C-alpha positions as CSV (number, residue, x, y, z in Angstrom):
1,M,60.9,-4.4,-32.6
2,T,61.5,-3.2,-36.2
3,K,58.6,-0.7,-35.9
4,Q,60.1,0.6,-32.6
5,M,63.5,1.1,-34.3
6,E,61.9,2.9,-37.2
7,R,60.1,5.2,-34.7
8,L,63.4,5.9,-32.9
9,E,65.1,6.7,-36.2
10,E,62.3,9.1,-37.0
11,Q,62.8,10.8,-33.6
12,V,66.6,11.1,-34.2
13,T,66.0,12.6,-37.7
14,R,63.5,15.1,-36.3
15,R,65.9,16.0,-33.5
16,F,68.7,16.6,-36.0
17,R,66.6,19.0,-38.0
18,E,65.8,20.9,-34.8
19,L,69.5,21.2,-34.1
20,E,70.1,22.5,-37.6
21,R,67.6,25.3,-36.9
22,D,69.4,26.1,-33.6
23,V,72.7,26.3,-35.4
24,K,71.5,28.8,-37.9
25,W,70.3,31.0,-35.0
26,L,73.7,30.7,-33.3
27,K,75.4,31.7,-36.5
28,S,74.1,35.2,-36.1
29,Q,75.5,35.4,-32.6
30,G,79.2,35.4,-33.6
31,E,82.2,33.1,-34.0
32,A,81.1,30.8,-31.3
33,A,77.9,30.1,-33.2
34,K,79.9,29.4,-36.4
35,N,82.1,26.9,-34.6
36,A,79.0,25.2,-33.2
37,E,77.4,25.1,-36.6
38,A,80.5,23.5,-38.2
39,S,80.6,20.9,-35.5
40,M,77.0,20.0,-35.9
41,L,77.1,19.9,-39.7
42,Q,79.9,17.3,-39.6
43,T,77.4,14.8,-38.2
44,S,75.0,13.2,-40.6
45,P,71.8,11.3,-39.8
46,D,73.5,8.1,-40.9
47,E,76.2,8.5,-38.2
48,V,73.8,9.0,-35.4
49,Q,73.8,5.9,-33.3
50,V,70.3,4.6,-32.5
51,I,70.3,3.0,-29.1
52,P,67.5,0.5,-28.7
53,R,65.3,1.1,-25.6
54,P,65.6,-1.6,-22.9
55,A,62.8,-4.1,-22.7
56,K,62.1,-2.8,-19.2
57,D,61.5,0.7,-20.5
58,L,59.1,-0.6,-23.2
59,A,57.2,-2.6,-20.6
60,L,56.9,0.5,-18.4
61,T,55.6,2.5,-21.3
62,K,53.0,-0.1,-22.1
63,E,52.0,-0.2,-18.5
64,R,51.6,3.5,-18.3
65,G,49.5,3.4,-21.5
66,T,47.2,0.8,-19.9
67,Q,46.9,2.9,-16.8
68,S,45.9,6.0,-18.9
69,V,43.2,4.0,-20.6
70,G,41.9,2.8,-17.3
71,E,41.9,6.3,-15.8
72,L,40.0,7.5,-18.8
73,V,37.4,4.8,-18.4
74,N,37.0,5.5,-14.7
75,S,36.7,9.2,-15.4
76,T,34.0,8.6,-18.0
77,K,32.1,6.3,-15.6
78,S,32.3,8.9,-12.8
79,A,31.0,11.6,-15.1
80,N,28.1,9.4,-16.1
81,Q,27.3,8.6,-12.4
82,R,27.4,12.3,-11.5
83,H,25.0,13.1,-14.4
84,R,22.7,10.3,-13.3
85,N,22.8,11.5,-9.7
86,K,21.9,15.0,-10.8
87,I,18.9,13.8,-12.7
88,I,17.7,11.8,-9.6
89,L,18.3,14.6,-7.2
90,D,16.6,17.2,-9.5
91,A,13.5,14.9,-9.8
92,A,13.4,14.4,-6.1
93,T,13.7,18.1,-5.3
94,E,10.9,18.9,-7.8
95,A,8.6,16.3,-6.2
96,V,9.2,17.8,-2.8
97,R,8.6,21.3,-4.1
98,E,5.4,20.2,-5.8
99,D,4.1,18.6,-2.6
100,T,4.7,21.9,-0.7
101,K,3.0,23.9,-3.5
102,V,-0.2,21.9,-3.5
103,H,-0.4,21.1,0.2
104,S,-4.0,21.2,1.5
105,D,-4.6,23.9,4.1
106,Y,-6.1,23.4,7.5
107,V,-9.4,25.2,6.8
108,H,-10.4,22.8,4.0
109,K,-9.5,19.7,6.1
110,R,-11.7,21.0,8.9
111,L,-14.6,21.7,6.7
112,M,-14.5,18.3,5.0
113,K,-14.2,16.6,8.4
114,D,-17.3,18.4,9.6
115,N,-19.2,17.4,6.4
116,S,-18.1,13.8,6.6
117,R,-18.9,13.5,10.4
118,L,-22.5,14.8,9.8
119,S,-23.0,12.5,6.8
120,D,-22.0,9.5,8.9
121,Q,-24.4,10.5,11.7
122,I,-27.2,11.1,9.3
123,K,-26.7,7.7,7.7
124,L,-26.7,5.9,11.1
125,N,-29.8,7.7,12.2
126,E,-31.7,6.9,8.9
127,I,-30.8,3.2,9.3
128,A,-32.1,3.4,12.9
129,I,-35.4,4.9,11.6
130,E,-35.8,2.2,9.1
131,D,-35.2,-0.5,11.7
132,S,-37.6,1.1,14.1
133,L,-40.3,1.3,11.5
134,D,-39.9,-2.4,10.7
135,Y,-40.2,-3.2,14.4
136,V,-43.3,-1.1,14.8
137,K,-44.9,-3.0,12.0
138,T,-44.3,-6.3,13.7
139,I,-45.7,-5.2,17.1
140,A,-48.5,-2.9,16.0
141,A,-51.2,-5.6,16.0
142,T,-50.2,-7.0,19.4
143,N,-48.9,-4.0,21.4
144,E,-50.3,-0.8,20.2
145,A,-49.0,1.3,23.1
146,E,-45.4,0.3,22.5
147,A,-45.9,0.9,18.8
148,I,-47.1,4.4,19.4
149,E,-44.2,5.1,21.8
150,H,-41.8,4.0,19.1
151,M,-43.5,6.2,16.5
152,Y,-42.9,9.2,18.8
153,Q,-39.2,8.3,19.1
154,I,-39.0,7.8,15.3
155,E,-40.4,11.3,14.8
156,E,-37.9,12.8,17.2
157,L,-35.1,11.0,15.3
158,R,-36.4,12.4,12.0
159,V,-36.4,16.0,13.4
160,S,-32.8,15.4,14.5
161,V,-31.8,14.0,11.1
162,N,-33.3,17.0,9.3
163,K,-31.3,19.4,11.6
164,K,-28.2,17.5,10.9
165,K,-28.9,17.7,7.1
166,Q,-29.2,21.5,7.4
167,R,-25.9,21.6,9.2
168,R,-24.4,19.3,6.6
169,D,-25.6,21.6,3.8
170,T,-24.1,24.5,5.6
171,A,-20.8,22.6,5.9
172,L,-20.8,21.7,2.2
173,A,-21.6,25.3,1.2
174,A,-18.6,26.4,3.2
175,V,-16.5,23.7,1.4
176,I,-17.6,24.9,-2.0
177,A,-17.0,28.6,-1.0
178,E,-13.5,27.7,0.3
179,K,-12.7,25.6,-2.8
180,W,-13.4,28.5,-5.1
181,R,-11.7,31.1,-2.9
182,G,-10.1,33.7,-5.2
183,K,-12.1,32.4,-8.2
184,Q,-15.2,34.6,-7.7
185,E,-16.2,34.9,-11.4
186,E,-15.9,31.1,-11.9
187,L,-18.1,30.4,-8.9
188,D,-20.6,33.1,-9.9
189,H,-20.9,31.4,-13.3
190,L,-21.4,28.0,-11.8
191,V,-24.0,29.3,-9.3
192,R,-26.0,30.9,-12.1
193,Q,-26.2,27.5,-13.8
194,V,-27.9,25.8,-10.9
195,A,-31.6,25.3,-11.2
196,C,-33.9,26.9,-8.7
197,A,-35.8,23.7,-8.1
198,D,-34.4,20.6,-6.5
199,S,-33.5,17.9,-9.0
200,P,-32.5,14.2,-8.5
201,P,-28.9,14.1,-7.4
202,L,-26.4,12.6,-9.8
203,T,-24.1,11.8,-6.8
204,S,-24.4,11.6,-3.0
205,H,-23.0,12.8,0.2
206,E,-21.8,9.3,0.8
207,L,-19.6,9.5,-2.3
208,L,-18.2,12.8,-1.1
209,T,-17.4,11.2,2.3
210,M,-15.6,8.3,0.5
211,V,-13.5,10.7,-1.6
212,S,-12.7,12.8,1.4
213,S,-11.6,9.6,3.3
214,K,-9.3,8.6,0.4
215,L,-7.9,12.1,0.4
216,G,-7.1,11.8,4.1
217,Q,-5.3,8.5,3.5
218,N,-3.5,9.9,0.6
219,G,-2.4,12.9,2.7
220,E,-0.8,10.5,5.2
221,V,1.1,8.6,2.5
222,V,2.3,11.9,1.0
223,Q,3.5,13.2,4.3
224,I,5.5,10.1,5.0
225,L,7.1,10.0,1.6
226,H,7.8,13.7,1.7
227,S,9.6,13.5,5.0
228,K,11.7,10.5,4.0
229,L,12.6,11.9,0.6
230,K,13.6,15.3,2.1
231,N,15.8,13.6,4.7
232,R,17.5,11.4,2.0
233,I,18.3,14.2,-0.5
234,S,19.7,16.4,2.3
235,C,22.5,13.8,2.8
236,L,23.4,13.3,-0.8
237,H,25.4,15.2,-3.4
238,V,25.9,14.7,-7.2
239,D,29.6,13.8,-6.5
240,D,28.6,10.9,-4.3
241,T,29.4,8.3,-6.9
242,N,29.9,5.5,-4.4
243,K,26.4,5.7,-3.0
244,D,24.4,3.8,-5.6
245,T,22.1,2.2,-3.1
246,Q,21.1,5.5,-1.5
247,F,20.4,7.1,-4.9
248,I,18.2,4.1,-5.9
249,E,16.2,4.6,-2.7
250,V,15.8,8.3,-3.5
251,Q,14.6,7.4,-7.0
252,E,12.0,5.0,-5.6
253,L,10.8,7.5,-3.0
254,S,10.6,10.2,-5.6
255,S,8.6,8.0,-7.9
256,G,6.3,7.0,-5.0
257,L,5.7,10.7,-4.0
258,A,5.0,11.7,-7.6
259,A,2.5,8.9,-8.0
260,A,0.8,9.9,-4.7
261,L,0.6,13.5,-5.7
262,S,-0.9,12.5,-9.0
263,E,-3.5,10.4,-7.2
264,R,-4.3,13.4,-4.9
265,S,-4.8,15.7,-7.8
266,A,-7.3,13.2,-9.3
267,L,-9.1,12.9,-6.0
268,E,-9.3,16.6,-5.6
269,D,-10.8,16.9,-9.1
270,Q,-13.4,14.2,-8.2
271,E,-14.2,16.0,-4.9
272,R,-14.7,19.3,-6.8
273,V,-17.1,17.6,-9.3
274,V,-19.1,15.9,-6.5
275,C,-19.5,19.2,-4.6
276,L,-20.8,20.9,-7.7
277,E,-23.3,18.1,-8.4
278,L,-24.6,18.2,-4.9
279,M,-25.0,22.0,-5.2
280,R,-26.9,21.6,-8.5
281,S,-29.2,19.0,-6.9
282,S,-30.1,21.0,-3.8
283,H,-31.7,24.4,-3.7
284,S,-30.8,24.6,0.0
285,I,-27.1,24.2,-0.7
286,Y,-27.4,26.6,-3.6
287,K,-28.9,29.4,-1.4
288,L,-26.2,28.8,1.3
289,V,-23.5,29.1,-1.3
290,L,-25.0,32.3,-2.5
291,A,-25.0,33.6,1.0
292,K,-21.4,32.6,1.7
293,R,-20.4,34.1,-1.7
294,I,-21.5,37.4,-0.3
295,C,-20.6,37.0,3.4
296,G,-17.4,35.0,2.9
297,Y,-16.7,31.3,3.7
298,H,-15.2,32.0,7.2
299,D,-18.7,31.9,8.7
300,T,-18.8,29.7,11.8
301,L,-20.6,26.4,11.2
302,Q,-23.7,26.1,13.4
């Protein structure tokens, strides 16, 4: 209470000094100002009665002060939430934009599907040939006629497999030409590095099929996450400070999409390396790539 009284006295003294300045100004305005000055000068600071503020007023002042602090805290919290929301929405928007930018086109998907389908057919036919040869060995001594018939069937199957391999090489050459579309100098450099004679492959068509399958699965995941994330961010704004659950969900979807896009980039790099290795190991694919480099990759697969 003593400190409050001291503050009140200071306020009264300050007010008295302000009145003195006003009186001096009124003095220049005439006799009325002089009378006012005389009246004010007769009152000294010691004669000013200091009226203590009621306890109710002091409590109200304290309450208002507490409210002001609370409002400041809430305001700071809201600002932090808006900043966090902006970071989350910016990251989500960038993930959606990145997905759109690197989206695989229809031509590449069709070519890889053709290549994978032919590889699967060739693998099944080669397994059938091996099984048939084993069977012929078991019956050759007891049933020569049936063994000869099976050998004819095996030969026909081998011819079919060779044709499928030619079609697969054509499909792969189209994939390579499409992958390096717009990168003519780079493709020319890679083609010149290929040996003219066939060499043992460092990879296989089966590996390319596996990578292509993983890319297809990854594409489905990316499409789902992209759709969900795009829908979520369209319903949110940085000022939505009361939607923490929704923003957490957006953050999780954004992280998931970013991870899926990173996986897709790695798979595409692996697919690119496998394609080049297959071209280096096969003079047939090499010649087909040369032809498509000249004629264009839009040739219809036979």
